[in-house]
N, CA, C and O atoms as a Tinker XYZ file with bonds, in Angstrom:
   360  protein
     1  N    103.583000   96.132000   89.885000    73     2
     2  CA   103.756000   97.144000   91.462000    64     1     3
     3  C    102.811000   97.077000   92.381000    63     2     4     5
     4  O    101.640000   97.454000   92.404000    81     3
     5  N    103.538000   96.509000   93.179000    73     3     6
     6  CA   102.357000   96.322000   94.914000    64     5     7
     7  C    102.543000   97.069000   95.858000    63     6     8     9
     8  O    103.672000   96.962000   96.337000    81     7
     9  N    101.349000   98.401000   96.727000    73     7    10
    10  CA   101.203000   98.878000   97.470000    64     9    11
    11  C    101.423000   97.954000   98.832000    63    10    12    13
    12  O    100.738000   96.946000   99.010000    81    11
    13  N    102.399000   98.367000   99.741000    73    11    14
    14  CA   102.032000   97.584000  100.840000    64    13    15
    15  C    101.658000   98.550000  102.269000    63    14    16    17
    16  O    102.109000   99.642000  102.617000    81    15
    17  N    100.872000   97.850000  102.768000    73    15    18
    18  CA   100.437000   99.263000  103.999000    64    17    19
    19  C    100.945000   98.401000  105.365000    63    18    20    21
    20  O    100.709000   97.209000  105.558000    81    19
    21  N    101.722000   99.325000  106.288000    73    19    22
    22  CA   102.532000   99.094000  107.167000    64    21    23
    23  C    101.645000   99.673000  108.472000    63    22    24    25
    24  O    100.882000  100.620000  108.281000    81    23
    25  N    101.758000   99.149000  109.632000    73    23    26
    26  CA   100.394000   99.292000  110.448000    64    25    27
    27  C    101.406000   99.325000  112.039000    63    26    28    29
    28  O    102.512000   98.817000  112.223000    81    27
    29  N    100.693000   99.977000  112.846000    73    27    30
    30  CA   101.685000   99.682000  114.134000    64    29    31
    31  C    103.492000  100.289000  114.071000    63    30    32    33
    32  O    104.565000   99.743000  114.331000    81    31
    33  N    103.251000  101.138000  113.774000    73    31    34
    34  CA   105.061000  101.964000  113.657000    64    33    35
    35  C    104.944000  102.481000  114.620000    63    34    36    37
    36  O    103.814000  102.827000  114.964000    81    35
    37  N    105.973000  102.721000  115.375000    73    35    38
    38  CA   106.707000  103.619000  116.555000    64    37    39
    39  C    106.259000  104.868000  116.409000    63    38    40    41
    40  O    105.863000  104.981000  115.249000    81    39
    41  N    106.128000  105.836000  116.989000    73    39    42
    42  CA   105.891000  107.113000  116.723000    64    41    43
    43  C    107.112000  108.142000  116.204000    63    42    44    45
    44  O    107.078000  109.110000  115.445000    81    43
    45  N    108.327000  107.433000  117.030000    73    43    46
    46  CA   109.435000  107.891000  116.904000    64    45    47
    47  C    110.342000  107.016000  115.558000    63    46    48    49
    48  O    111.567000  106.902000  115.541000    81    47
    49  N    109.852000  106.731000  115.009000    73    47    50
    50  CA   110.493000  105.910000  113.755000    64    49    51
    51  C    110.652000  107.194000  112.592000    63    50    52    53
    52  O    109.938000  108.190000  112.471000    81    51
    53  N    111.523000  106.897000  112.016000    73    51    54
    54  CA   111.828000  107.623000  110.663000    64    53    55
    55  C    111.991000  106.786000  109.582000    63    54    56    57
    56  O    112.385000  105.620000  109.567000    81    55
    57  N    111.557000  107.688000  108.445000    73    55    58
    58  CA   111.692000  107.338000  107.042000    64    57    59
    59  C    112.637000  106.285000  106.608000    63    58    60    61
    60  O    112.409000  105.164000  106.155000    81    59
    61  N    113.918000  106.994000  106.887000    73    59    62
    62  CA   115.173000  106.003000  106.516000    64    61    63
    63  C    115.594000  104.422000  107.337000    63    62    64    65
    64  O    116.519000  103.675000  107.018000    81    63
    65  N    114.419000  104.190000  108.661000    73    63    66
    66  CA   114.609000  103.487000  109.055000    64    65    67
    67  C    114.113000  102.179000  108.319000    63    66    68    69
    68  O    114.520000  101.042000  108.080000    81    67
    69  N    112.775000  103.144000  108.046000    73    67    70
    70  CA   111.798000  101.946000  107.230000    64    69    71
    71  C    112.172000  101.389000  105.868000    63    70    72    73
    72  O    112.081000  100.260000  105.386000    81    71
    73  N    112.749000  102.877000  105.275000    73    71    74
    74  CA   113.457000  101.927000  104.150000    64    73    75
    75  C    114.833000  101.232000  104.136000    63    74    76    77
    76  O    115.390000  100.785000  103.134000    81    75
    77  N    115.163000  101.215000  105.040000    73    75    78
    78  CA   116.326000  100.548000  105.217000    64    77    79
    79  C    116.041000   99.030000  105.556000    63    78    80    81
    80  O    116.518000   98.052000  104.979000    81    79
    81  N    115.023000   99.053000  106.783000    73    79    82
    82  CA   114.547000   97.716000  106.885000    64    81    83
    83  C    114.161000   97.320000  105.388000    63    82    84    85
    84  O    115.091000   96.660000  104.926000    81    83
    85  N    112.991000   97.502000  104.332000    73    83    86
    86  CA   113.082000   97.264000  103.670000    64    85    87
    87  C    113.104000   97.683000  102.526000    63    86    88    89
    88  O    112.347000   98.200000  101.704000    81    87
    89  N    114.236000   97.325000  102.640000    73    87    90
    90  CA   115.099000   97.312000  101.545000    64    89    91
    91  C    116.125000   95.535000  101.059000    63    90    92    93
    92  O    116.643000   95.055000  100.050000    81    91
    93  N    115.958000   95.211000  102.263000    73    91    94
    94  CA   116.744000   93.871000  102.889000    64    93    95
    95  C    115.507000   93.164000  101.873000    63    94    96    97
    96  O    115.698000   91.983000  101.581000    81    95
    97  N    114.196000   93.860000  101.299000    73    95    98
    98  CA   113.628000   92.625000  100.625000    64    97    99
    99  C    113.459000   93.194000   99.206000    63    98   100   101
   100  O    112.652000   92.608000   98.485000    81    99
   101  N    114.076000   94.195000   98.739000    73    99   102
   102  CA   114.135000   95.007000   97.431000    64   101   103
   103  C    113.779000   96.139000   96.993000    63   102   104   105
   104  O    112.910000   96.711000   97.650000    81   103
   105  N    114.197000   96.673000   96.040000    73   103   106
   106  CA   113.879000   98.018000   96.182000    64   105   107
   107  C    112.647000   98.947000   96.481000    63   106   108   109
   108  O    111.628000   98.771000   95.813000    81   107
   109  N    112.681000   99.979000   97.498000    73   107   110
   110  CA   111.470000  100.826000   97.635000    64   109   111
   111  C    111.103000  101.699000   96.366000    63   110   112   113
   112  O    111.798000  102.677000   96.092000    81   111
   113  N    110.265000  101.427000   95.772000    73   111   114
   114  CA   110.215000  102.498000   94.732000    64   113   115
   115  C    109.390000  103.965000   95.178000    63   114   116   117
   116  O    109.541000  105.041000   94.600000    81   115
   117  N    108.444000  103.702000   96.408000    73   115   118
   118  CA   107.703000  105.231000   96.918000    64   117   119
   119  C    107.974000  104.749000   98.697000    63   118   120   121
   120  O    108.095000  103.633000   99.203000    81   119
   121  N    107.993000  105.870000   99.189000    73   119   122
   122  CA   107.508000  105.544000  101.024000    64   121   123
   123  C    107.127000  106.545000  101.180000    63   122   124   125
   124  O    107.569000  107.625000  100.788000    81   123
   125  N    105.945000  106.215000  101.989000    73   123   126
   126  CA   104.780000  107.544000  102.377000    64   125   127
   127  C    104.944000  107.104000  103.837000    63   126   128   129
   128  O    104.738000  105.916000  104.087000    81   127
   129  N    105.286000  107.919000  104.802000    73   127   130
   130  CA   104.953000  107.980000  105.862000    64   129   131
   131  C    104.522000  109.641000  106.632000    63   130   132   133
   132  O    105.149000  110.689000  106.792000    81   131
   133  N    103.189000  109.191000  106.950000    73   131   134
   134  CA   102.434000  110.349000  107.321000    64   133   135
   135  C    102.970000  111.251000  108.401000    63   134   136   137
   136  O    103.758000  110.499000  108.973000    81   135
   137  N    103.011000  112.198000  108.913000    73   135   138
   138  CA   103.524000  112.483000  110.572000    64   137   139
   139  C    102.373000  113.838000  111.001000    63   138   140   141
   140  O    102.074000  114.734000  110.211000    81   139
   141  N    102.056000  113.766000  111.854000    73   139   142
   142  CA   101.705000  114.425000  112.808000    64   141   143
   143  C    101.668000  115.833000  111.959000    63   142   144   145
   144  O    102.440000  115.911000  111.004000    81   143
   145  N    100.932000  116.795000  112.214000    73   143   146
   146  CA   101.196000  118.280000  111.945000    64   145   147
   147  C    101.759000  118.900000  112.725000    63   146   148   149
   148  O    102.577000  119.751000  112.377000    81   147
   149  N    101.339000  118.523000  114.626000    73   147   150
   150  CA   101.717000  119.256000  115.643000    64   149   151
   151  C    103.776000  119.233000  115.496000    63   150   152   153
   152  O    104.773000  119.878000  115.171000    81   151
   153  N    103.115000  117.597000  116.177000    73   151   154
   154  CA   104.129000  116.959000  116.967000    64   153   155
   155  C    105.544000  116.724000  115.469000    63   154   156   157
   156  O    106.751000  116.801000  115.699000    81   155
   157  N    104.998000  116.475000  114.194000    73   155   158
   158  CA   105.973000  115.874000  113.291000    64   157   159
   159  C    106.073000  114.552000  113.811000    63   158   160   161
   160  O    106.502000  114.084000  112.756000    81   159
   161  N    106.028000  113.463000  114.647000    73   159   162
   162  CA   106.241000  112.261000  114.677000    64   161   163
   163  C    105.326000  111.384000  114.176000    63   162   164   165
   164  O    104.217000  111.734000  114.581000    81   163
   165  N    105.248000  110.286000  113.400000    73   163   166
   166  CA   104.951000  109.460000  113.061000    64   165   167
   167  C    103.507000  109.012000  113.220000    63   166   168   169
   168  O    103.273000  108.693000  114.385000    81   167
   169  N    102.316000  108.873000  112.282000    73   167   170
   170  CA   101.678000  108.592000  112.550000    64   169   171
   171  C    100.899000  107.179000  112.774000    63   170   172   173
   172  O     99.712000  106.861000  112.842000    81   171
   173  N    101.895000  106.620000  112.840000    73   171   174
   174  CA   101.818000  104.732000  113.285000    64   173   175
   175  C    101.291000  104.211000  111.568000    63   174   176   177
   176  O    100.886000  103.055000  111.688000    81   175
   177  N    101.207000  104.526000  110.536000    73   175   178
   178  CA   101.465000  103.536000  109.380000    64   177   179
   179  C    102.412000  104.442000  108.289000    63   178   180   181
   180  O    102.847000  105.583000  108.134000    81   179
   181  N    102.412000  103.333000  107.761000    73   179   182
   182  CA   103.093000  103.914000  106.098000    64   181   183
   183  C    102.700000  102.994000  105.058000    63   182   184   185
   184  O    102.404000  101.839000  105.365000    81   183
   185  N    102.663000  103.428000  103.730000    73   183   186
   186  CA   102.455000  102.765000  102.337000    64   185   187
   187  C    103.916000  103.073000  102.013000    63   186   188   189
   188  O    104.636000  104.067000  102.109000    81   187
   189  N    104.078000  101.669000  101.544000    73   187   190
   190  CA   105.458000  101.383000  100.645000    64   189   191
   191  C    105.306000  100.677000   99.235000    63   190   192   193
   192  O    105.014000   99.484000   99.324000    81   191
   193  N    105.419000  101.076000   98.208000    73   191   194
   194  CA   105.642000  100.838000   96.784000    64   193   195
   195  C    106.745000   99.831000   96.662000    63   194   196   197
   196  O    107.860000  100.223000   97.007000    81   195
   197  N    106.615000   98.486000   96.190000    73   195   198
   198  CA   107.359000   97.445000   96.046000    64   197   199
   199  C    106.938000   96.446000   94.823000    63   198   200   201
   200  O    105.835000   95.902000   94.861000    81   199
   201  N    107.904000   96.198000   93.658000    73   199   202
   202  CA   107.536000   95.227000   92.629000    64   201   203
   203  C    106.539000   93.757000   93.349000    63   202   204   205
   204  O    106.378000   93.274000   94.469000    81   203
   205  N    106.100000   93.499000   92.080000    73   203   206
   206  CA   105.310000   92.374000   93.156000    64   205   207
   207  C    106.392000   91.243000   93.813000    63   206   208   209
   208  O    106.051000   91.164000   94.993000    81   207
   209  N    107.181000   90.619000   93.659000    73   207   210
   210  CA   107.972000   89.325000   94.077000    64   209   211
   211  C    108.376000   90.112000   95.260000    63   210   212   213
   212  O    108.002000   89.755000   96.377000    81   211
   213  N    109.103000   91.142000   95.095000    73   211   214
   214  CA   109.655000   91.789000   96.203000    64   213   215
   215  C    108.867000   92.029000   97.608000    63   214   216   217
   216  O    109.166000   91.570000   98.711000    81   215
   217  N    107.591000   93.023000   97.201000    73   215   218
   218  CA   106.660000   93.213000   97.763000    64   217   219
   219  C    106.147000   91.687000   98.618000    63   218   220   221
   220  O    105.932000   91.753000   99.829000    81   219
   221  N    106.011000   90.579000   97.997000    73   219   222
   222  CA   105.734000   89.270000   98.359000    64   221   223
   223  C    106.699000   89.240000   99.280000    63   222   224   225
   224  O    106.269000   89.858000  100.253000    81   223
   225  N    107.824000   88.830000   99.494000    73   223   226
   226  CA   109.387000   88.540000  100.108000    64   225   227
   227  C    109.118000   89.651000  101.219000    63   226   228   229
   228  O    109.424000   89.283000  102.353000    81   227
   229  N    108.608000   90.932000  101.110000    73   227   230
   230  CA   109.299000   91.732000  102.031000    64   229   231
   231  C    107.538000   91.147000  102.989000    63   230   232   233
   232  O    107.752000   90.985000  104.190000    81   231
   233  N    106.410000   90.936000  102.677000    73   231   234
   234  CA   104.831000   90.603000  103.492000    64   233   235
   235  C    105.687000   89.340000  104.662000    63   234   236   237
   236  O    105.873000   89.298000  105.878000    81   235
   237  N    106.005000   88.496000  103.564000    73   235   238
   238  CA   106.979000   87.106000  104.482000    64   237   239
   239  C    107.978000   87.194000  105.220000    63   238   240   241
   240  O    108.001000   86.402000  106.161000    81   239
   241  N    108.989000   88.031000  105.095000    73   239   242
   242  CA   110.094000   88.503000  105.807000    64   241   243
   243  C    109.900000   88.851000  107.423000    63   242   244   245
   244  O    110.210000   88.297000  108.478000    81   243
   245  N    108.991000   90.483000  106.907000    73   243   246
   246  CA   108.931000   91.476000  107.769000    64   245   247
   247  C    107.660000   91.587000  108.715000    63   246   248   249
   248  O    107.714000   92.089000  109.837000    81   247
   249  N    106.686000   91.144000  108.230000    73   247   250
   250  CA   105.311000   91.025000  108.965000    64   249   251
   251  C    105.603000   90.256000  110.476000    63   250   252   253
   252  O    105.765000   89.036000  110.477000    81   251
   253  N    105.657000   90.974000  111.668000    73   251   254
   254  CA   105.939000   90.761000  112.505000    64   253   255
   255  C    107.235000   91.296000  113.317000    63   254   256   257
   256  O    107.408000   91.383000  114.533000    81   255
   257  N    107.904000   91.555000  112.467000    73   255   258
   258  CA   109.627000   92.176000  113.131000    64   257   259
   259  C    109.377000   93.565000  114.314000    63   258   260   261
   260  O    108.452000   94.376000  114.338000    81   259
   261  N    110.335000   93.473000  115.038000    73   259   262
   262  CA   110.066000   94.210000  116.214000    64   261   263
   263  C    111.214000   95.157000  115.391000    63   262   264   265
   264  O    112.314000   94.911000  114.897000    81   263
   265  N    110.178000   96.645000  115.535000    73   263   266
   266  CA   111.005000   98.213000  115.154000    64   265   267
   267  C    110.954000   99.284000  116.319000    63   266   268   269
   268  O    109.996000  100.038000  116.485000    81   267
   269  N    112.108000   99.268000  117.118000    73   267   270
   270  CA   112.182000  100.443000  117.880000    64   269   271
   271  C    110.857000   99.646000  118.268000    63   270   272   273
   272  O    109.715000   99.712000  117.813000    81   271
   273  N    111.344000   98.979000  119.131000    73   271   274
   274  CA   110.016000   98.141000  120.219000    64   273   275
   275  C    108.839000   97.701000  120.336000    63   274   276   277
   276  O    108.208000   97.120000  121.218000    81   275
   277  N    108.526000   98.268000  118.739000    73   275   278
   278  CA   106.809000   97.457000  118.298000    64   277   279
   279  C    107.023000   96.495000  117.405000    63   278   280   281
   280  O    108.163000   96.398000  116.951000    81   279
   281  N    106.147000   95.714000  117.024000    73   279   282
   282  CA   105.850000   94.520000  116.089000    64   281   283
   283  C    105.222000   95.280000  115.223000    63   282   284   285
   284  O    104.263000   95.965000  115.580000    81   283
   285  N    105.688000   95.269000  113.913000    73   283   286
   286  CA   105.218000   95.911000  112.877000    64   285   287
   287  C    104.304000   94.947000  111.856000    63   286   288   289
   288  O    104.443000   93.767000  111.532000    81   287
   289  N    103.576000   95.685000  111.587000    73   287   290
   290  CA   102.290000   94.543000  110.447000    64   289   291
   291  C    102.784000   95.242000  109.444000    63   290   292   293
   292  O    103.209000   96.379000  109.238000    81   291
   293  N    102.483000   93.510000  108.453000    73   291   294
   294  CA   102.916000   94.322000  106.757000    64   293   295
   295  C    101.720000   93.571000  106.421000    63   294   296   297
   296  O    101.497000   92.430000  106.825000    81   295
   297  N    100.770000   94.420000  105.479000    73   295   298
   298  CA    99.971000   93.708000  104.454000    64   297   299
   299  C    100.133000   94.266000  102.966000    63   298   300   301
   300  O    100.651000   95.352000  102.706000    81   299
   301  N     99.627000   93.391000  102.044000    73   299   302
   302  CA    99.108000   93.865000  100.785000    64   301   303
   303  C     98.077000   95.258000  100.841000    63   302   304   305
   304  O     97.087000   95.179000  101.568000    81   303
   305  N     98.251000   96.161000  100.292000    73   303   306
   306  CA    96.939000   96.807000   99.718000    64   305   307
   307  C     96.150000   96.922000   99.156000    63   306   308   309
   308  O     96.270000   97.157000   97.953000    81   307
   309  N     94.784000   96.796000   99.846000    73   307   310
   310  CA    93.881000   95.830000   98.200000    64   309   311
   311  C     93.643000   97.464000   98.092000    63   310   312   313
   312  O     94.010000   98.320000   98.897000    81   311
   313  N     92.827000   97.658000   96.694000    73   311   314
   314  CA    92.193000   98.525000   95.873000    64   313   315
   315  C     90.392000   98.705000   96.594000    63   314   316   317
   316  O     89.682000   97.728000   96.830000    81   315
   317  N     90.027000   99.959000   96.797000    73   315   318
   318  CA    88.838000   99.752000   97.161000    64   317   319
   319  C     87.822000   99.849000   95.868000    63   318   320   321
   320  O     88.084000  100.552000   94.892000    81   319
   321  N     86.842000   99.194000   95.965000    73   319   322
   322  CA    85.632000   99.154000   94.815000    64   321   323
   323  C     84.939000  100.168000   94.669000    63   322   324   325
   324  O     84.712000  100.889000   95.640000    81   323
   325  N     84.485000  100.433000   93.522000    73   323   326
   326  CA    83.881000  101.805000   93.881000    64   325   327
   327  C     82.234000  101.200000   94.399000    63   326   328   329
   328  O     81.681000  100.322000   93.737000    81   327
   329  N     81.771000  101.625000   95.283000    73   327   330
   330  CA    80.165000  101.141000   95.962000    64   329   331
   331  C     78.939000  101.876000   95.040000    63   330   332   333
   332  O     78.709000  103.084000   94.981000    81   331
   333  N     78.381000  101.022000   94.495000    73   331   334
   334  CA    77.586000  101.646000   93.407000    64   333   335
   335  C     76.095000  102.301000   94.574000    63   334   336   337
   336  O     75.588000  101.756000   95.554000    81   335
   337  N     75.833000  103.410000   94.024000    73   335   338
   338  CA    74.913000  104.193000   95.145000    64   337   339
   339  C     73.662000  104.674000   94.006000    63   338   340   341
   340  O     73.531000  105.203000   92.903000    81   339
   341  N     72.719000  103.969000   95.343000    73   339   342
   342  CA    71.509000  104.502000   94.650000    64   341   343
   343  C     71.100000  103.964000   93.112000    63   342   344   345
   344  O     71.191000  102.752000   92.916000    81   343
   345  N     70.760000  104.623000   92.279000    73   343   346
   346  CA    70.117000  104.074000   91.043000    64   345   347
   347  C     68.813000  104.038000   90.820000    63   346   348   349
   348  O     68.086000  104.445000   91.726000    81   347
   349  N     68.265000  103.594000   89.694000    73   347   350
   350  CA    67.297000  103.402000   89.373000    64   349   351
   351  C     66.696000  101.948000   89.067000    63   350   352   353
   352  O     66.858000  101.520000   87.924000    81   351
   353  N     66.113000  101.270000   89.866000    73   351   354
   354  CA    65.158000  100.267000   89.888000    64   353   355
   355  C     64.163000   99.698000   88.755000    63   354   356   357
   356  O     62.960000   99.960000   88.722000    81   355
   357  N     64.805000   98.928000   87.886000    73   355   358
   358  CA    64.066000   98.232000   86.593000    64   357   359
   359  C     62.969000   97.283000   87.259000    63   358   360
   360  O     62.228000   96.604000   86.549000    81   359
């Protein structure tokens, strides 16, 4: 399972539009489209979970595609490593 990070999404974009677009490349397991709490419009980013080979196909096919007049950016989300804080020197 891979998580895709999608940026530069038009504020009027709906979850159904993203699900339909990414379903062309495979099964969308989970889609998280954060909304602004006051305007209820898209905040410009989304996280989408897909199987590995389907996620790679989505990156290749959909990165740079125009959706609602804006060119979206699709990248694989990399896990953030834990930063070591302080500690004792020896």
